[in-house]
C-alpha atoms as one frame of an Amber mdcrd trajectory, in Angstrom:
protein
  22.384 -80.640-145.717  22.260 -76.981-144.810  19.565 -77.068-147.819  17.331
 -79.981-145.911  17.728 -78.798-142.549  15.906 -75.052-143.640  13.454 -77.048
-145.378  13.055 -78.945-141.915  12.698 -75.842-140.314  10.581 -74.288-143.008
   7.897 -77.165-142.550   7.663 -76.965-138.801   7.088 -72.937-139.410   4.315
 -73.350-141.634   2.444 -75.877-138.948   2.613 -73.155-136.836   1.228 -70.461
-139.027  -1.635 -72.505-140.220  -2.690 -73.148-136.351  -2.235 -70.321-135.479
  -4.207 -68.628-138.220  -7.249 -70.754-137.399  -6.739 -69.536-133.988  -6.817
 -65.896-134.816  -9.520 -65.814-137.295 -11.793 -67.576-135.286 -11.310 -65.642
-132.004 -11.366 -62.517-134.222 -14.526 -63.274-135.155 -16.350 -64.379-132.043
 -14.803 -60.514-131.134 -16.435 -58.951-133.889 -19.863 -60.308-132.687 -19.208
 -59.643-129.174 -18.397 -55.765-130.305 -21.144 -55.610-132.448 -19.466 -54.817
-135.442 -18.642 -56.745-139.188 -16.617 -59.556-139.911 -15.257 -57.340-142.930
 -14.364 -54.515-140.459 -11.979 -56.576-138.426 -10.651 -58.463-141.835 -10.016
 -54.566-142.355  -8.005 -53.375-138.919  -7.162 -56.440-136.949  -6.714 -58.918
-139.380  -5.239 -56.869-141.724  -2.597 -55.254-139.498  -1.815 -58.758-138.408
  -1.063 -60.071-141.083   0.661 -57.060-142.415   3.275 -57.249-139.430   5.935
 -59.344-141.541   6.232 -56.763-144.139   6.342 -54.097-141.964   9.070 -55.709
-140.159  11.002 -56.705-143.398  10.778 -52.564-144.477  12.413 -51.620-140.888
  14.662 -54.380-141.282  15.693 -53.364-144.738  16.498 -49.624-143.805  18.685
 -50.957-141.142  20.729 -53.355-143.287  20.660 -50.991-146.338  18.314 -53.335
-148.610  16.040 -50.911-149.537  15.395 -52.925-152.502  14.112 -56.040-150.985
  11.287 -54.013-148.784   9.934 -52.703-151.667  10.023 -55.269-153.832   8.290
 -57.044-150.528   5.623 -54.447-150.775   4.924 -55.074-154.533   5.421 -58.667
-154.696   3.309 -59.145-151.697   0.474 -57.080-153.006   0.238 -59.121-156.188
   0.435 -62.691-154.434  -2.603 -60.942-151.987  -4.523 -60.742-155.442  -3.428
 -63.081-157.462  -2.334 -66.321-155.214  -4.872 -65.602-152.001  -7.618 -63.852
-153.412  -7.391 -66.698-155.966  -7.547 -69.401-153.809 -10.500 -67.561-152.277
 -12.402 -67.816-155.526 -11.147 -71.069-156.495 -12.180 -72.495-152.893 -15.674
 -70.299-153.208 -18.442 -73.142-151.693 -21.077 -70.336-151.560 -22.016 -66.773
-152.062 -20.006 -64.363-150.007 -21.325 -62.966-147.525 -22.475 -58.752-148.051
 -19.927 -56.666-147.806 -19.329 -53.185-147.801 -16.816 -52.260-150.451 -16.643
 -48.451-149.967 -13.184 -49.086-148.325 -11.487 -50.158-152.079 -11.573 -46.314
-152.809  -8.589 -46.014-150.302  -7.147 -48.937-151.912  -7.201 -47.490-155.442
  -5.826 -44.131-154.044  -3.058 -45.623-152.198  -1.877 -48.064-155.606  -2.639
 -44.490-157.541  -0.399 -42.733-155.205   2.205 -45.916-155.005   2.747 -45.283
-159.214   3.007 -41.709-158.652   5.862 -41.951-156.222   7.679 -44.816-158.179
   7.767 -42.583-161.750  11.374 -41.345-160.597  12.576 -44.346-158.911  12.804
 -42.607-155.570  10.475 -42.406-152.542  10.316 -39.025-151.135   9.239 -37.206
-147.696   6.373 -35.460-149.076   4.972 -38.921-151.249   5.672 -40.438-147.779
   3.403 -37.632-145.858   0.788 -37.921-148.750   0.417 -41.912-148.387   0.082
 -41.674-144.067  -2.644 -39.204-145.137  -4.441 -41.835-147.192  -3.970 -44.068
-144.471  -6.474 -41.807-141.562  -8.435 -41.543-144.557  -8.278 -45.013-144.903
  -9.418 -45.273-140.740 -11.914 -42.567-141.319 -13.480 -44.652-143.961 -13.662
 -47.604-141.721 -15.713 -45.936-139.082 -18.219 -44.166-141.196 -19.441 -47.127
-143.094 -19.197 -49.299-140.191 -22.627 -48.456-138.960 -23.874 -50.013-142.434
 -23.099 -53.239-141.554 -22.757 -53.495-138.007 -24.056 -56.603-136.669 -27.377
 -56.530-134.760 -27.470 -59.710-132.669 -24.027 -59.727-129.766 -24.068 -62.773
-129.308 -21.090 -62.653-126.846 -20.775 -62.030-123.156 -18.655 -59.414-121.967
 -16.616 -62.035-120.123 -15.743 -63.179-123.378 -13.916 -60.711-124.355 -10.579
 -61.443-122.022 -10.326 -65.108-123.770 -10.987 -63.677-127.378  -8.493 -61.075
-127.134  -6.057 -63.662-125.898  -6.207 -65.938-128.490  -6.030 -63.124-131.225
  -2.912 -62.190-129.551  -1.564 -65.626-129.254  -2.650 -66.322-132.861  -0.878
 -63.021-134.324   2.367 -63.706-132.206   2.272 -67.419-133.942   1.466 -65.862
-137.662   4.374 -63.664-136.817   6.794 -65.804-135.605   5.567 -69.192-138.553
   5.858 -66.387-140.954   9.238 -65.079-139.889  11.377 -68.406-140.198   9.369
 -69.527-143.295  10.922 -66.350-144.540  14.511 -66.370-142.973  15.037 -70.261
-144.294  13.849 -69.430-147.983  15.635 -66.622-147.918  18.710 -68.055-146.634
  18.319 -71.111-149.409  17.961 -68.297-152.447  20.938 -66.489-151.279  22.970
 -69.363-151.245  21.694 -70.068-155.072  22.573 -66.537-155.660  19.232 -65.187
-155.979  19.220 -60.771-156.968  17.980 -59.163-154.175  14.827 -57.487-156.132
  13.560 -60.788-157.092  14.219 -62.182-153.548  11.633 -59.348-152.612   9.223
 -60.272-155.462   8.956 -64.011-155.238  10.314 -65.346-151.492   9.756 -62.316
-149.632   6.631 -61.385-150.914   5.029 -64.909-150.901   6.245 -65.594-147.453
   5.241 -62.457-145.697   1.763 -63.098-147.188   1.655 -66.483-145.626  -0.317
 -64.994-142.962  -3.037 -63.641-145.027  -2.831 -66.993-147.036  -3.496 -69.286
-143.725  -6.129 -66.482-142.161  -8.005 -66.823-146.230  -8.298 -70.866-145.782
  -9.151 -70.344-142.448 -11.874 -67.744-142.895 -12.885 -70.018-145.787 -13.524
 -72.972-144.165 -15.353 -71.110-141.512 -17.665 -69.460-144.253 -16.344 -65.872
-143.889 -16.313 -64.516-147.082 -16.357 -60.521-146.407 -13.216 -61.164-143.833
 -11.712 -62.597-147.100 -11.901 -59.282-148.566 -11.444 -57.313-146.115  -8.314
 -58.592-144.876  -6.992 -58.972-148.894  -8.017 -54.961-149.295  -6.818 -54.140
-145.754  -3.324 -55.559-145.931  -2.783 -54.078-149.537  -3.868 -50.798-147.991
  -1.284 -51.301-144.856   1.481 -52.429-147.116   1.887 -49.443-148.868   0.838
 -46.632-146.511   2.708 -48.396-143.951   5.701 -49.411-145.044   6.675 -47.567
-148.351   6.579 -44.391-145.862   9.577 -46.136-144.033  11.625 -45.755-147.402
  10.920 -42.765-148.053  11.442 -40.911-144.928  15.050 -43.157-143.975  16.589
 -43.648-147.223  16.603 -41.765-150.879  17.969 -45.337-153.073  17.142 -45.262
-156.677  15.458 -47.956-157.525  15.320 -50.660-160.191  13.042 -49.498-163.258
  11.755 -52.552-163.579   9.554 -52.440-160.547   7.332 -49.720-162.683   7.446
 -51.502-165.969   7.008 -54.853-165.002   5.959 -55.310-161.121   3.585 -52.325
-160.763   2.028 -52.316-164.379   0.763 -56.198-163.337   0.001 -55.043-159.427
  -2.323 -52.185-161.651  -4.330 -54.708-163.607  -4.776 -57.312-161.053  -6.041
 -54.636-158.590  -8.693 -53.162-160.652  -9.859 -56.881-161.723 -10.189 -57.537
-157.880 -12.069 -54.987-157.465 -14.358 -56.301-160.076 -14.807 -59.373-159.322
 -15.109 -58.612-155.739 -18.088 -56.452-156.882 -19.165 -58.544-159.058 -19.919
 -61.258-156.372 -22.333 -59.165-154.492 -24.904 -59.518-157.732 -27.777 -62.051
-157.758 -26.721 -63.043-161.217 -22.796 -63.662-160.870 -22.780 -67.609-160.123
 -20.392 -69.559-158.333 -19.032 -70.722-161.557 -17.931 -67.636-162.767 -15.917
 -66.945-159.385 -14.289 -69.992-159.659 -13.247 -69.304-163.424 -11.788 -65.622
-161.798  -9.524 -67.753-159.100  -8.207 -69.954-161.856  -7.616 -66.724-163.963
  -5.843 -64.914-160.657  -3.537 -67.922-160.059  -2.596 -69.040-163.188  -1.373
 -65.168-163.907   0.617 -65.431-160.792   2.454 -69.048-161.487   3.520 -67.115
-164.764   4.313 -64.359-162.788   6.595 -66.152-161.009   7.865 -68.287-163.716
   8.822 -65.113-165.729  10.487 -63.780-162.637  12.599 -67.411-162.022  13.472
 -66.718-166.014  12.030 -70.090-166.877   9.624 -68.448-169.763
């Protein structure tokens, strides 16, 4: 009986999540036009930070509950799902060539990934490594402001009196994303613990997918509204923030030794997917890269993610 009740709560939370995503994306786009910045920049900042909020909350909660493995599993698993599942859905659902997007922000993304790999070599996150990650965060912010001038929207279509409305709906949409994703994750985690799933696997699968629900909902909403650059910016920004904001929380307040599988199995897959993501995003900017090729890449990403989850579940 409890199982069906939690599934019911999960579905209600999912409806809230989807509705909030639509408002969050459309209002963010309006704000971008009003401020004269690109949708890519909005994706890298407001949307990325908003959709990364669940991972940040999971990190803080994990430290308080002495379950750091869930936090690290959530970071790595969420980044894997952001690329393999969410970007895969974006590629598979592409109906036109994506808007031109400035990919200079890929460098902080790859740098944060490299730092995460170095940190995981000894299976512990040190204070020094955490500080370096915060420096990468500063570098990321610098890149956003430095290259924003290259892709600013020339025509400002929104009036000043619309800013308040845009900020209100962004706030309400973000609140709905956080609340919806929280209760989705909460009910899924309860079911998993009843079944007896280990903490690391919960972090890599249920928590990772659950905390990626805001990104998925925002991506689908952006695709419907044909805002391809916002999708790329959201994934880049979310993956960077997941690493440079959540991992330092573990490094500063915990000295736990992590499971070696997260380096040899999960991080290795994340590196491969991240490189493919950057390559695909760059190719999508080229005129010779057809839509059908984008969809093929999307199918490959999603297939890899399905196989990964099945492998974690012990089904293959």
